[in-house]
Backbone as JSON, one array per atom type, in Angstrom:
{
  "sequence": "MLNREFTATRPSQVWGSDITYIRTNKGWMYLTVIIDLSDRKVIGRAMSKGLSAEETSIAAWRMTIINRSLTQKLIFHSDRGIQYASSAFCNILNGNKWVCRSMNRKGNCWNNAVAESFFKTIKIESVYNENYHDQDHANLSLFKWIETWYNRKRRHSTLGYKTIEEFEILNINQKIAA",
  "N": [[113.17, 96.52, 86.91], [111.95, 99.03, 87.01], [114.08, 100.75, 87.32], [114.64, 102.79, 89.11], [112.92, 104.8, 88.32], [110.4, 106.46, 89.4], [107.86, 107.24, 88.5], [104.63, 107.65, 86.95], [102.38, 107.85, 84.26], [99.69, 107.45, 84.2], [96.89, 106.26, 86.19], [97.16, 103.05, 87.74], [99.36, 102.15, 86.31], [101.93, 101.75, 87.39], [102.49, 100.13, 90.37], [103.72, 100.17, 93.66], [105.03, 98.27, 96.45], [105.4, 97.36, 99.89], [106.47, 96.17, 103.15], [106.2, 97.01, 106.58], [107.23, 97.19, 110.09], [105.33, 97.6, 113.04], [105.3, 98.63, 116.3], [103.47, 97.54, 119.14], [102.06, 97.65, 122.48], [101.39, 95.06, 122.98], [102.78, 93.38, 121.3], [104.16, 92.94, 117.93], [102.94, 94.5, 114.89], [102.27, 94.25, 111.43], [102.46, 96.25, 108.67], [101.36, 96.33, 105.45], [101.55, 97.93, 102.38], [100.19, 99.04, 99.24], [100.98, 101.21, 96.74], [99.88, 103.51, 94.35], [101.85, 104.74, 91.86], [101.24, 106.9, 90.22], [99.64, 108.78, 91.47], [100.42, 108.63, 94.11], [98.71, 107.54, 95.95], [97.66, 105.42, 98.62], [96.43, 102.49, 97.77], [95.9, 99.97, 98.57], [96.08, 97.96, 101.43], [97.23, 96.16, 104.33], [96.9, 95.15, 107.63], [98.54, 93.1, 109.88], [99.08, 90.44, 112.22], [100.88, 88.51, 111.71], [103.51, 87.42, 109.44], [102.94, 86.02, 107.07], [102.46, 85.38, 103.53], [99.75, 85.34, 102.84], [98.58, 86.89, 104.87], [99.8, 89.37, 104.44], [101.02, 90.46, 101.68], [99.17, 89.26, 99.91], [96.68, 89.86, 101.11], [96.76, 92.66, 100.97], [96.9, 92.98, 98.24], [94.38, 91.94, 97.41], [92.64, 93.94, 98.44], [93.52, 96.09, 96.88], [92.85, 95.41, 94.24], [90.12, 95.74, 94.32], [89.93, 98.44, 94.7], [91.22, 99.63, 92.5], [91.02, 99.23, 89.02], [92.2, 96.89, 86.61], [93.06, 97.27, 83.43], [94.94, 97.74, 81.55], [98.46, 97.36, 80.87], [100.35, 96.76, 83.76], [102.95, 97.54, 86.0], [104.13, 95.87, 88.73], [105.81, 96.57, 91.55], [108.15, 95.54, 93.94], [110.05, 94.56, 96.92], [112.36, 91.84, 97.41], [111.26, 90.16, 99.31], [110.03, 87.33, 101.14], [107.28, 87.22, 101.19], [106.53, 88.45, 98.81], [107.81, 86.87, 96.98], [106.73, 84.4, 97.27], [105.1, 81.39, 96.24], [102.3, 81.42, 96.26], [101.63, 84.16, 96.09], [102.96, 84.88, 93.74], [101.57, 83.3, 91.91], [99.12, 84.52, 91.94], [99.68, 87.03, 90.75], [100.85, 86.19, 88.33], [98.63, 85.06, 87.21], [97.2, 87.1, 86.14], [96.74, 88.81, 83.26], [97.57, 91.42, 82.78], [99.63, 92.13, 84.5], [103.0, 92.86, 85.12], [106.01, 91.85, 86.63], [108.26, 93.43, 88.88], [111.15, 93.64, 90.7], [113.26, 94.66, 93.45], [116.83, 94.9, 93.45], [118.75, 92.67, 95.39], [119.03, 93.62, 98.76], [118.9, 96.41, 98.36], [117.48, 99.18, 99.19], [116.95, 101.55, 97.92], [115.81, 101.07, 95.57], [113.16, 100.77, 96.04], [112.02, 103.14, 96.68], [109.63, 104.75, 96.91], [107.82, 103.37, 98.53], [109.38, 103.07, 100.8], [109.77, 105.75, 101.45], [107.17, 106.45, 102.08], [106.74, 104.89, 104.35], [108.6, 106.11, 106.13], [107.38, 108.57, 106.37], [104.8, 107.95, 107.51], [105.68, 106.88, 109.95], [107.05, 109.03, 111.15], [105.06, 111.07, 111.22], [102.95, 109.79, 112.48], [103.15, 107.13, 113.79], [105.43, 107.25, 115.67], [104.42, 109.07, 117.37], [102.53, 107.92, 118.85], [101.28, 105.56, 121.34], [100.64, 102.59, 121.0], [98.21, 100.56, 122.4], [97.37, 98.0, 121.77], [97.03, 95.64, 118.99], [94.59, 96.22, 117.76], [94.18, 98.91, 118.38], [96.35, 100.08, 117.07], [95.74, 99.37, 114.43], [93.3, 100.74, 113.92], [94.12, 103.4, 114.37], [96.12, 103.75, 112.33], [94.64, 103.21, 110.06], [92.91, 105.43, 110.09], [94.81, 107.53, 109.77], [95.91, 106.97, 107.24], [93.63, 106.9, 105.54], [92.14, 109.26, 106.13], [93.91, 111.36, 106.33], [96.5, 111.09, 104.85], [95.72, 110.0, 102.25], [93.84, 111.95, 101.52], [94.17, 114.69, 102.55], [96.86, 115.42, 102.88], [99.59, 117.12, 101.53], [101.58, 116.57, 98.63], [104.82, 116.55, 97.45], [105.58, 115.46, 94.96], [103.34, 115.71, 93.56], [103.1, 118.3, 92.89], [102.71, 119.7, 95.14], [100.06, 119.36, 95.76], [97.04, 117.93, 97.19], [96.16, 114.43, 97.12], [93.5, 114.17, 96.39], [93.01, 116.72, 95.18], [94.78, 116.5, 93.02], [93.71, 114.33, 91.6], [91.2, 115.47, 90.83], [92.11, 117.56, 89.2], [93.37, 116.11, 87.11], [91.1, 114.78, 86.05], [89.62, 117.01, 85.2], [91.36, 117.93, 83.23], [91.25, 115.85, 81.35], [88.6, 115.98, 80.55], [88.62, 118.51, 79.36], [90.23, 118.05, 77.2]],
  "CA": [[112.44, 96.97, 85.78], [111.68, 100.5, 87.14], [115.36, 101.44, 87.22], [114.55, 103.96, 89.93], [112.07, 105.84, 87.73], [109.24, 106.26, 90.22], [106.75, 108.03, 87.96], [103.64, 107.0, 86.1], [101.59, 108.89, 83.57], [98.29, 107.12, 84.35], [96.62, 105.32, 87.24], [97.33, 101.63, 87.53], [100.51, 101.89, 85.44], [102.94, 101.28, 88.27], [102.18, 100.07, 91.81], [104.82, 99.77, 94.54], [104.56, 97.68, 97.66], [106.41, 96.88, 100.89], [106.0, 95.83, 104.48], [107.01, 97.55, 107.74], [106.92, 96.73, 111.43], [104.71, 98.59, 113.92], [105.28, 98.14, 117.7], [102.38, 97.79, 120.11], [102.36, 97.11, 123.81], [101.1, 93.65, 123.01], [103.44, 92.65, 120.22], [104.33, 93.58, 116.65], [101.99, 94.43, 113.79], [102.94, 94.43, 110.14], [101.66, 97.09, 107.77], [101.65, 96.15, 104.06], [100.88, 98.91, 101.54], [100.43, 99.08, 97.79], [100.86, 102.63, 96.4], [99.89, 103.82, 92.9], [102.9, 105.79, 91.66], [100.74, 108.03, 89.46], [99.12, 109.78, 92.39], [100.94, 108.31, 95.42], [97.63, 107.11, 96.85], [97.68, 104.03, 99.18], [95.28, 101.85, 97.18], [95.72, 98.7, 99.21], [96.85, 97.87, 102.72], [96.85, 95.1, 105.25], [97.57, 95.13, 108.95], [98.51, 91.74, 110.29], [99.87, 90.03, 113.38], [101.87, 87.61, 111.19], [104.17, 87.81, 108.2], [102.71, 85.13, 105.91], [102.01, 86.05, 102.35], [98.31, 85.49, 102.89], [98.21, 88.01, 105.79], [100.46, 90.62, 104.04], [101.02, 90.88, 100.24], [97.96, 88.84, 99.28], [95.62, 90.62, 101.64], [96.85, 94.01, 100.42], [96.54, 92.85, 96.78], [92.91, 91.83, 97.33], [92.01, 95.26, 98.62], [93.91, 96.94, 95.8], [92.12, 95.18, 92.98], [88.76, 96.27, 94.57], [90.01, 99.9, 94.59], [91.7, 100.04, 91.18], [90.84, 98.23, 88.04], [93.34, 96.56, 85.68], [92.67, 97.09, 82.04], [96.11, 97.97, 80.77], [99.67, 96.81, 81.43], [100.7, 97.31, 85.07], [104.15, 97.08, 86.61], [103.99, 95.69, 90.18], [107.17, 96.63, 92.02], [108.33, 95.23, 95.37], [111.36, 94.02, 97.24], [112.44, 90.38, 97.17], [110.78, 89.52, 100.51], [109.42, 86.02, 100.95], [105.83, 87.42, 100.97], [106.34, 88.77, 97.39], [108.38, 85.81, 96.16], [106.01, 83.17, 97.55], [104.36, 80.81, 95.06], [100.95, 81.83, 96.34], [101.5, 85.52, 95.6], [103.41, 84.83, 92.33], [100.49, 82.69, 91.11], [98.04, 85.56, 91.74], [100.14, 87.98, 89.82], [101.03, 85.49, 87.03], [97.33, 84.72, 86.66], [96.6, 88.3, 85.63], [97.43, 89.11, 82.0], [98.01, 92.8, 82.74], [100.66, 92.44, 85.46], [104.39, 92.49, 84.89], [106.65, 91.94, 87.93], [109.52, 94.15, 88.97], [111.68, 93.5, 92.11], [114.55, 95.3, 93.84], [118.08, 94.09, 93.62], [118.87, 92.23, 96.8], [119.64, 94.56, 99.69], [118.99, 97.79, 97.86], [116.24, 99.81, 99.55], [116.69, 102.73, 97.08], [114.96, 100.64, 94.38], [111.79, 100.76, 96.46], [112.02, 104.4, 97.43], [108.32, 105.31, 97.17], [107.25, 102.7, 99.72], [110.21, 103.41, 101.94], [109.45, 107.15, 101.85], [105.82, 106.47, 102.71], [106.9, 104.34, 105.73], [109.25, 107.13, 106.91], [106.38, 109.61, 106.64], [103.81, 107.48, 108.5], [106.25, 106.73, 111.25], [107.33, 110.34, 111.75], [103.87, 111.77, 111.41], [101.93, 109.11, 113.28], [103.55, 105.98, 114.68], [106.33, 107.63, 116.72], [103.69, 109.92, 118.32], [101.51, 107.07, 119.5], [101.65, 104.42, 122.2], [99.55, 101.66, 120.69], [97.92, 99.63, 123.45], [97.33, 96.68, 121.17], [96.96, 95.62, 117.58], [93.35, 96.85, 117.29], [94.41, 100.31, 118.48], [97.26, 100.45, 115.96], [95.01, 99.22, 113.17], [92.35, 101.86, 113.79], [94.84, 104.64, 114.2], [96.76, 103.8, 111.02], [93.56, 103.3, 109.07], [92.46, 106.82, 110.06], [95.89, 108.34, 109.26], [96.05, 106.77, 105.8], [92.43, 107.2, 104.73], [91.6, 110.57, 106.27], [94.95, 112.36, 106.17], [97.45, 110.88, 103.78], [95.07, 109.91, 100.93], [92.86, 113.05, 101.25], [94.47, 116.05, 102.9], [98.27, 115.67, 102.95], [100.15, 117.62, 100.27], [102.63, 115.73, 98.15], [105.75, 117.3, 96.59], [105.6, 114.93, 93.58], [102.08, 116.12, 92.89], [103.09, 119.76, 92.78], [102.22, 120.16, 96.44], [98.6, 119.21, 95.83], [96.64, 116.69, 97.79], [95.8, 113.4, 96.14], [92.16, 114.5, 95.89], [93.18, 117.86, 94.21], [95.5, 115.98, 91.86], [92.72, 113.55, 90.82], [90.26, 116.34, 90.22], [92.85, 118.23, 88.13], [93.49, 115.16, 85.97], [89.78, 114.57, 85.51], [89.27, 118.26, 84.42], [92.22, 117.98, 82.05], [90.73, 114.86, 80.4], [87.35, 116.52, 80.09], [88.94, 119.62, 78.5], [90.95, 117.51, 76.05]],
  "C": [[112.18, 98.48, 85.82], [112.93, 101.29, 86.93], [115.27, 102.81, 87.93], [113.78, 105.1, 89.27], [110.66, 105.67, 88.35], [108.05, 107.21, 89.74], [105.87, 107.2, 87.08], [102.75, 108.05, 85.51], [100.1, 108.62, 83.67], [98.09, 106.27, 85.56], [96.77, 103.87, 86.83], [98.36, 101.28, 86.4], [101.62, 101.23, 86.2], [102.47, 101.27, 89.71], [103.44, 99.59, 92.54], [104.29, 99.25, 95.85], [105.71, 97.33, 98.6], [105.69, 96.69, 102.19], [106.84, 96.5, 105.55], [106.45, 97.05, 109.07], [106.33, 97.93, 112.28], [104.66, 97.98, 115.32], [104.0, 98.52, 118.44], [102.82, 97.27, 121.45], [102.1, 95.6, 123.91], [101.69, 92.84, 121.88], [103.49, 93.47, 118.91], [103.15, 93.45, 115.75], [102.78, 94.66, 112.52], [102.01, 95.1, 109.2], [102.22, 96.83, 106.31], [100.88, 97.19, 103.27], [101.17, 98.64, 100.08], [100.03, 100.55, 97.43], [100.85, 102.77, 94.89], [100.84, 104.98, 92.7], [102.37, 106.97, 90.87], [100.24, 109.13, 90.37], [99.53, 109.63, 93.84], [99.88, 107.88, 96.41], [97.87, 105.64, 97.35], [96.35, 103.41, 98.72], [94.97, 100.46, 97.74], [96.59, 98.64, 100.42], [96.38, 96.64, 103.42], [97.63, 95.29, 106.53], [97.44, 93.7, 109.45], [99.39, 91.47, 111.5], [101.03, 89.1, 112.88], [102.47, 88.07, 109.87], [103.95, 86.85, 107.0], [102.26, 85.95, 104.7], [100.48, 86.27, 102.34], [97.89, 86.69, 103.78], [98.76, 89.36, 105.29], [100.21, 90.98, 102.57], [99.69, 90.45, 99.58], [96.75, 89.57, 99.76], [95.6, 92.08, 101.05], [96.43, 94.01, 98.92], [95.03, 92.77, 96.6], [92.2, 93.14, 97.49], [92.35, 96.15, 97.41], [93.1, 96.68, 94.54], [90.65, 95.55, 93.12], [88.83, 97.8, 94.26], [90.53, 100.43, 93.24], [91.56, 98.92, 90.19], [92.03, 98.08, 87.16], [92.79, 96.35, 84.33], [93.75, 97.34, 81.04], [97.32, 97.39, 81.52], [100.02, 97.58, 82.74], [102.03, 96.7, 85.46], [103.95, 97.04, 88.12], [105.41, 95.58, 90.73], [107.23, 96.32, 93.56], [109.78, 94.88, 95.65], [111.36, 92.51, 97.05], [112.02, 89.58, 98.44], [110.02, 88.27, 100.2], [107.89, 86.2, 100.68], [105.58, 87.73, 99.46], [106.9, 87.68, 96.49], [107.7, 84.48, 96.3], [105.28, 82.68, 96.31], [102.92, 81.27, 95.07], [100.76, 83.24, 95.73], [101.92, 85.55, 94.11], [102.28, 84.3, 91.45], [99.36, 83.68, 90.89], [98.48, 86.54, 90.66], [100.29, 87.38, 88.38], [99.7, 85.15, 86.39], [96.58, 85.95, 86.09], [97.4, 88.73, 84.4], [98.02, 90.55, 81.92], [99.24, 93.05, 83.57], [102.03, 91.94, 85.01], [105.16, 92.79, 86.22], [107.94, 92.77, 87.85], [109.93, 94.06, 90.45], [113.04, 94.2, 92.25], [115.66, 94.27, 93.62], [118.19, 93.77, 95.07], [119.62, 93.29, 97.59], [119.77, 95.94, 99.29], [117.62, 98.5, 98.11], [115.91, 101.04, 98.62], [115.84, 102.35, 95.86], [113.53, 100.54, 94.78], [111.52, 102.09, 97.25], [110.69, 104.98, 97.76], [107.74, 104.73, 98.45], [108.07, 103.04, 100.92], [109.94, 104.85, 102.44], [108.09, 107.22, 102.52], [105.98, 105.94, 104.17], [107.64, 105.41, 106.64], [108.21, 108.2, 107.3], [105.39, 109.17, 107.7], [104.42, 107.28, 109.88], [106.52, 108.05, 111.92], [106.06, 111.1, 112.08], [102.8, 111.12, 112.27], [102.48, 108.15, 114.26], [104.4, 106.43, 115.86], [105.62, 108.54, 117.73], [102.68, 109.18, 119.12], [102.11, 106.04, 120.43], [100.53, 103.45, 121.98], [99.38, 100.6, 121.76], [97.94, 98.21, 122.95], [97.19, 96.76, 119.69], [95.72, 96.34, 117.05], [93.54, 98.37, 117.36], [95.28, 100.79, 117.39], [96.52, 100.35, 114.65], [94.04, 100.35, 112.93], [93.08, 103.17, 113.58], [95.51, 104.83, 112.86], [95.77, 103.84, 109.91], [93.14, 104.76, 108.95], [93.53, 107.71, 109.42], [95.98, 108.19, 107.75], [94.82, 107.27, 105.08], [91.93, 108.61, 104.9], [92.68, 111.68, 106.1], [95.77, 112.14, 104.92], [96.77, 110.82, 102.41], [94.16, 111.05, 100.6], [93.42, 114.46, 101.47], [95.97, 116.44, 102.88], [98.78, 116.12, 101.55], [101.38, 116.8, 99.88], [103.56, 116.51, 97.21], [105.73, 116.75, 95.16], [104.31, 115.24, 92.86], [101.97, 117.63, 92.81], [102.54, 120.37, 94.02], [100.68, 120.25, 96.51], [98.32, 117.96, 96.66], [96.33, 115.7, 96.73], [94.47, 113.69, 95.58], [92.26, 115.67, 94.87], [93.81, 117.35, 92.89], [94.56, 115.16, 90.98], [91.7, 114.42, 90.16], [90.89, 117.12, 89.02], [93.0, 117.37, 86.93], [92.16, 114.9, 85.32], [89.38, 115.77, 84.64], [90.09, 118.35, 83.16], [91.7, 116.98, 81.01], [89.43, 115.35, 79.78], [87.64, 117.68, 79.05], [89.6, 119.15, 77.19], [89.99, 116.9, 75.08]]
}
């Protein structure tokens, strides 16, 4: 549905989501994120020890709907992973009148470029520089990186090299002036 057009003119117009693996000394963790394409903010996330839909896509969705309201049509974009195709997750999305589904073509990571780019960034800037002792250590470290660095202070080329906070303030000021 997105046809590789990864832009949005308003918050909660297009959300993208995916899951990646994080190695710890005591086993794998799985990071699920939901990103608002209008400002590139991570608005929902879940760290889990397992890959069930409940632990990944559903947990991230629950956080997301607390952080962003749905009052207009939303495109929710993901890959075709079992967590996103599960009946439990589909029922949640289908139960919301504002949500329209969009999924990658099979085996085509370019159709989920925003999430893939985020994972490349978090791994280069954080994960590869850490030696996570266990899942709790990884969870705390990634929480800090996302919430205090990425969502607040990191500059984004798609936002005109502004931080997400600067971009949000600019948009609020433009709405007030209009």
